Backbone as CSV, one residue per row, in Angstrom:
resi,resn,N_x,N_y,N_z,CA_x,CA_y,CA_z,C_x,C_y,C_z
1,MET,-72.236,-20.070,8.985,-72.095,-19.092,7.931,-72.253,-19.829,6.605
2,ARG,-72.951,-19.206,5.665,-73.172,-19.845,4.372,-72.410,-19.123,3.282
3,HIS,-71.904,-19.896,2.385,-71.229,-19.374,1.196,-72.319,-18.912,0.222
4,ALA,-71.963,-18.108,-0.758,-72.926,-17.572,-1.720,-73.749,-18.659,-2.416
5,ARG,-73.201,-19.837,-2.575,-73.916,-20.920,-3.261,-74.690,-21.796,-2.293
6,GLY,-74.786,-21.398,-1.032,-75.571,-22.153,-0.065,-74.813,-23.225,0.681
7,HIS,-73.524,-23.415,0.405,-72.718,-24.407,1.105,-72.249,-23.845,2.440
8,GLN,-72.132,-24.717,3.411,-71.593,-24.309,4.710,-70.117,-23.950,4.575
9,VAL,-69.703,-22.887,5.216,-68.299,-22.499,5.233,-67.740,-22.867,6.606
10,GLN,-66.715,-23.664,6.635,-66.095,-24.057,7.888,-64.961,-23.094,8.230
11,HIS,-64.970,-22.586,9.447,-63.886,-21.711,9.891,-62.812,-22.552,10.560
12,SER,-61.591,-22.076,10.477,-60.479,-22.854,11.006,-60.351,-22.726,12.522
13,TYR,-61.100,-21.840,13.142,-61.051,-21.749,14.593,-62.444,-21.413,15.119
14,PRO,-62.730,-21.720,16.389,-64.088,-21.617,16.905,-64.603,-20.176,16.965
15,ARG,-65.917,-20.088,17.032,-66.592,-18.790,17.056,-66.088,-17.921,18.197
16,ALA,-65.900,-18.493,19.372,-65.451,-17.708,20.528,-64.125,-17.015,20.229
17,ALA,-63.209,-17.714,19.581,-61.912,-17.113,19.247,-62.089,-15.987,18.234
18,ARG,-62.986,-16.171,17.267,-63.243,-15.116,16.278,-63.865,-13.893,16.944
19,VAL,-64.811,-14.121,17.838,-65.455,-13.008,18.548,-64.433,-12.285,19.420
20,ASN,-63.603,-13.025,20.137,-62.578,-12.397,20.978,-61.616,-11.561,20.147
21,ALA,-61.212,-12.063,18.983,-60.302,-11.322,18.108,-60.970,-10.048,17.600
22,LEU,-62.242,-10.135,17.256,-62.978,-8.963,16.791,-63.106,-7.929,17.908
23,LEU,-63.460,-8.370,19.114,-63.581,-7.452,20.251,-62.248,-6.790,20.559
24,LEU,-61.163,-7.555,20.503,-59.836,-6.997,20.752,-59.540,-5.878,19.757
25,GLU,-59.804,-6.115,18.490,-59.531,-5.117,17.456,-60.364,-3.850,17.677
26,ILE,-61.646,-4.014,17.947,-62.529,-2.856,18.139,-62.117,-2.064,19.371
27,VAL,-61.888,-2.749,20.494,-61.534,-2.059,21.740,-60.192,-1.346,21.595
28,ALA,-59.207,-2.008,20.994,-57.885,-1.384,20.832,-57.977,-0.126,19.972
29,GLU,-58.710,-0.198,18.861,-58.856,0.976,17.995,-59.604,2.097,18.705
30,GLU,-60.639,1.753,19.426,-61.422,2.776,20.126,-60.612,3.406,21.254
31,LEU,-59.790,2.619,21.946,-58.934,3.187,22.993,-57.942,4.188,22.407
32,GLU,-57.431,3.911,21.208,-56.539,4.869,20.552,-57.253,6.197,20.333
33,ARG,-58.499,6.123,19.869,-59.268,7.356,19.644,-59.561,8.077,20.948
34,LEU,-59.955,7.318,21.961,-60.296,7.925,23.251,-59.072,8.531,23.934
35,ALA,-57.894,7.983,23.672,-56.664,8.480,24.297,-56.347,9.909,23.860
36,ASP,-56.848,10.317,22.694,-56.644,11.698,22.257,-57.291,12.685,23.226
37,ALA,-58.414,12.283,23.822,-59.139,13.160,24.734,-58.844,12.865,26.207
38,ASP,-58.329,11.687,26.506,-58.088,11.295,27.903,-56.691,10.693,28.008
39,GLU,-55.749,11.466,28.525,-54.349,11.021,28.573,-54.136,9.807,29.470
40,ARG,-55.074,9.488,30.347,-54.934,8.306,31.203,-54.972,7.010,30.385
41,LEU,-55.474,7.097,29.155,-55.593,5.915,28.299,-54.442,5.777,27.311
42,GLU,-53.500,6.707,27.329,-52.458,6.753,26.305,-51.537,5.544,26.274
43,MET,-51.112,5.040,27.367,-50.088,3.984,27.385,-50.657,2.581,27.588
44,LEU,-51.924,2.384,27.270,-52.530,1.066,27.453,-52.345,0.211,26.208
45,THR,-52.079,-1.077,26.439,-51.970,-2.046,25.358,-52.923,-3.194,25.643
46,VAL,-53.863,-3.422,24.736,-54.802,-4.532,24.887,-54.094,-5.795,24.412
47,THR,-54.005,-6.791,25.296,-53.313,-8.034,24.957,-54.266,-9.176,24.640
48,GLY,-55.521,-9.032,25.038,-56.482,-10.094,24.767,-57.863,-9.738,25.253
49,VAL,-58.840,-10.521,24.815,-60.214,-10.391,25.288,-60.724,-11.799,25.511
50,SER,-61.408,-11.989,26.611,-62.002,-13.289,26.916,-63.494,-13.075,27.169
51,SER,-64.324,-13.551,26.236,-65.768,-13.363,26.384,-66.417,-14.669,26.807
52,GLU,-67.526,-14.531,27.511,-68.307,-15.704,27.891,-69.008,-16.233,26.642
53,PRO,-69.309,-17.520,26.588,-69.961,-18.082,25.401,-71.295,-17.404,25.051
54,ASP,-72.034,-16.937,26.057,-73.313,-16.282,25.780,-73.156,-14.784,25.497
55,LEU,-71.919,-14.287,25.510,-71.580,-12.888,25.209,-72.194,-11.875,26.171
56,ARG,-72.535,-12.301,27.361,-73.063,-11.340,28.329,-71.940,-10.527,28.969
57,HIS,-70.751,-11.078,29.002,-69.639,-10.424,29.681,-68.338,-10.737,28.947
58,ALA,-67.441,-9.753,28.929,-66.110,-9.970,28.341,-65.082,-9.238,29.190
59,ILE,-63.954,-9.889,29.403,-62.849,-9.279,30.147,-61.800,-8.835,29.136
60,VAL,-61.464,-7.548,29.190,-60.421,-6.993,28.334,-59.126,-7.045,29.123
61,LEU,-58.122,-7.752,28.596,-56.833,-7.904,29.269,-55.859,-6.869,28.729
62,LEU,-55.150,-6.216,29.653,-54.206,-5.165,29.289,-52.827,-5.493,29.821
63,ALA,-51.790,-5.023,29.104,-50.412,-5.298,29.510,-50.138,-4.770,30.912
64,SER,-50.697,-3.621,31.242,-50.609,-3.081,32.602,-51.886,-2.314,32.856
65,LEU,-52.219,-2.131,34.120,-53.461,-1.447,34.445,-53.293,-0.593,35.699
66,PRO,-52.649,0.591,35.541,-52.530,1.502,36.676,-53.916,1.974,37.130
67,GLU,-54.013,2.412,38.360,-55.312,2.812,38.923,-55.978,3.924,38.124
68,ASP,-55.205,4.931,37.671,-55.818,6.026,36.908,-56.353,5.522,35.567
69,ALA,-55.683,4.553,34.960,-56.169,3.975,33.704,-57.434,3.162,33.952
70,ARG,-57.479,2.451,35.079,-58.673,1.670,35.430,-59.881,2.605,35.547
71,GLU,-59.678,3.746,36.211,-60.765,4.723,36.358,-61.194,5.263,34.994
72,ALA,-60.233,5.553,34.130,-60.549,6.056,32.793,-61.327,5.021,31.984
73,LEU,-60.948,3.757,32.111,-61.669,2.702,31.405,-63.107,2.599,31.900
74,GLU,-63.280,2.691,33.209,-64.636,2.664,33.771,-65.445,3.859,33.262
75,ASP,-64.800,5.035,33.199,-65.479,6.239,32.695,-65.880,6.086,31.228
76,ASN,-65.121,5.326,30.466,-65.346,5.183,29.025,-65.950,3.839,28.624
77,ARG,-66.396,3.063,29.594,-66.963,1.730,29.321,-68.111,1.810,28.311
78,ARG,-69.026,2.741,28.496,-70.181,2.836,27.584,-69.748,3.191,26.168
79,ALA,-68.761,4.071,26.031,-68.272,4.435,24.696,-67.666,3.212,24.009
80,LEU,-66.933,2.394,24.764,-66.341,1.181,24.198,-67.430,0.186,23.788
81,GLN,-68.427,0.012,24.627,-69.519,-0.906,24.315,-70.327,-0.389,23.124
82,SER,-70.497,0.920,23.016,-71.196,1.496,21.860,-70.415,1.244,20.574
83,ALA,-69.094,1.352,20.642,-68.259,1.076,19.475,-68.424,-0.376,19.037
84,ILE,-68.493,-1.287,19.996,-68.707,-2.703,19.676,-70.066,-2.880,19.004
85,ALA,-71.097,-2.226,19.546,-72.442,-2.338,18.973,-72.477,-1.826,17.534
86,ARG,-71.748,-0.741,17.248,-71.727,-0.164,15.898,-70.965,-1.034,14.907
87,GLN,-69.878,-1.641,15.362,-68.948,-2.287,14.438,-69.090,-3.803,14.323
88,ALA,-69.717,-4.436,15.287,-69.802,-5.899,15.284,-71.254,-6.338,15.122
89,ARG,-71.436,-7.382,14.335,-72.777,-7.949,14.189,-72.916,-9.076,15.204
90,LEU,-73.319,-8.704,16.402,-73.492,-9.677,17.485,-74.917,-9.573,18.019
91,LYS,-75.430,-10.696,18.548,-76.764,-10.680,19.146,-76.845,-9.691,20.287
92,ARG,-75.809,-9.669,21.095,-75.765,-8.748,22.237,-74.349,-8.228,22.400
93,VAL,-74.261,-7.062,23.012,-72.953,-6.461,23.278,-72.569,-6.850,24.702
94,PRO,-71.401,-7.455,24.883,-71.020,-7.885,26.235,-70.706,-6.703,27.144
95,ALA,-71.033,-6.864,28.419,-70.601,-5.903,29.430,-69.102,-6.100,29.599
96,LEU,-68.356,-5.012,29.527,-66.900,-5.106,29.593,-66.391,-4.913,31.013
97,SER,-65.361,-5.680,31.347,-64.582,-5.424,32.554,-63.121,-5.462,32.130
98,PHE,-62.249,-4.938,32.973,-60.853,-4.748,32.595,-59.950,-5.353,33.650
99,ALA,-58.861,-5.989,33.193,-57.923,-6.621,34.120,-56.526,-6.617,33.501
100,ALA,-55.524,-6.641,34.374,-54.144,-6.794,33.908,-53.981,-8.232,33.428
101,ASP,-53.262,-8.415,32.341,-53.056,-9.738,31.757,-52.154,-10.564,32.678
102,PRO,-52.659,-11.674,33.220,-51.843,-12.480,34.127,-50.606,-13.068,33.449
103,ALA,-50.655,-13.306,32.143,-49.490,-13.846,31.439,-48.349,-12.830,31.431
104,ILE,-48.667,-11.563,31.287,-47.645,-10.508,31.301,-47.022,-10.430,32.688
105,GLU,-47.871,-10.455,33.713,-47.366,-10.392,35.088,-46.468,-11.594,35.397
106,ALA,-46.874,-12.782,34.953,-46.071,-13.989,35.189,-44.736,-13.876,34.467
107,GLY,-44.750,-13.372,33.250,-43.508,-13.192,32.495,-42.567,-12.218,33.174
108,GLN,-43.122,-11.160,33.746,-42.290,-10.186,34.452,-41.661,-10.808,35.701
109,ARG,-42.411,-11.659,36.395,-41.866,-12.335,37.585,-40.743,-13.281,37.186
110,VAL,-40.919,-14.012,36.084,-39.881,-14.934,35.609,-38.623,-14.149,35.230
111,GLU,-38.801,-13.043,34.492,-37.651,-12.211,34.116,-36.904,-11.703,35.338
112,GLU,-37.646,-11.260,36.338,-37.015,-10.749,37.568,-36.252,-11.864,38.278
113,ALA,-36.835,-13.055,38.345,-36.154,-14.187,38.983,-34.879,-14.542,38.234
114,LEU,-34.941,-14.537,36.912,-33.747,-14.829,36.110,-32.681,-13.752,36.303
115,ARG,-33.097,-12.514,36.383,-32.154,-11.409,36.585,-31.452,-11.554,37.940
116,ARG,-32.234,-11.864,38.977,-31.633,-12.027,40.322,-30.681,-13.224,40.332
117,ALA,-31.075,-14.313,39.676,-30.211,-15.501,39.632,-28.927,-15.188,38.867
118,SER,-29.023,-14.444,37.799,-27.859,-14.062,37.019,-26.931,-13.168,37.836
119,GLU,-27.502,-12.199,38.536,-26.699,-11.283,39.359,-26.024,-12.018,40.508
120,ALA,-26.730,-13.005,41.085,-26.169,-13.774,42.194,-25.027,-14.667,41.714
121,GLY,-25.103,-15.121,40.468,-24.069,-15.992,39.900,-22.825,-15.229,39.469
122,GLU,-22.910,-13.925,39.357,-21.777,-13.120,38.927,-21.058,-12.539,40.152
123,ALA,-20.207,-13.335,40.737,-19.446,-12.858,41.910,-18.236,-12.076,41.424
124,PRO,-17.924,-10.958,42.094,-16.735,-10.182,41.679,-15.478,-10.990,41.888
125,SER,-14.481,-10.858,40.987,-13.232,-11.616,41.126,-12.176,-10.820,41.813
């Protein structure tokens, strides 16, 4: 990227991270709009996006992904990709796929383990 005077502008984080942040913002905003017409999309939270370096494919990570929401996302994949094409200046629009965020699932397992350990440690007197 060039500054107005022709000097190179250095970004504080790599292009992939900037692209992922942009995709996350666009997809999250578009899902809010689509949820007005499709209630299966109402309770979804986008937690991250991971795109391939060549931008051919991107995985949208969600806090949870019930089966009906997965179907709704598949039904609305083209609308989401069109929103990306309209709003982002990218060479190509990545094909989107959707997955539950493994970090959220791992956190839930840790919380459950801690809860069970806490309950086991509390013996009635």
